[in-house]
Structure formats: structure tokens, C-alpha cells
C-alpha positions, 0 to 999 in steps of 0.5 A: 731170431733163428736162422728160419726167421731171418730167411723169412723177413728177407723173402718178405722183403725181396718179395715187396721190392719185386713187387714196388718195381713191378707196380712202378714200371707198370704205373710207367707203361700205362702212363706212356699208352694213354698220353699222360692219364695215371691208373688212378686217375683213370679209375676214379673218373670211370667209378664216378660214372658208374655211380647214382646221379645223387651221390655225384658231387655237383660243382 
């Protein structure tokens, strides 16, 4: 491996760590502002409302 490849891999690793840290921070902030409801749970419940009635799960 040459120096450019190593530098690219280090930059990629740093970028992924920053993305992960921001995602965790955003998720915690969202959960705090919405009474403990997670983003994924919020998204899934709202997507079910927009599906046709024949696609909704019946209990």
C-alpha cells in the first residue's frame, strides 16, 4: 500500500466515525424531544398509515 491509499482509508474511517457520532447524537435528541419514541418507530407507524388498506396487517 502506498501513502495515498493509507491516507484515503484513514479519511474514510474518520468520516464514518463522524457520521456514526452525529447519528447517535441526532437519535438521542429526537428521542428526548418526542417522549422516548425513536425515529424508526415514528417513521414505521406513519408509513403504515399511507399504505392501502389491503396491505395493512390485520390483528
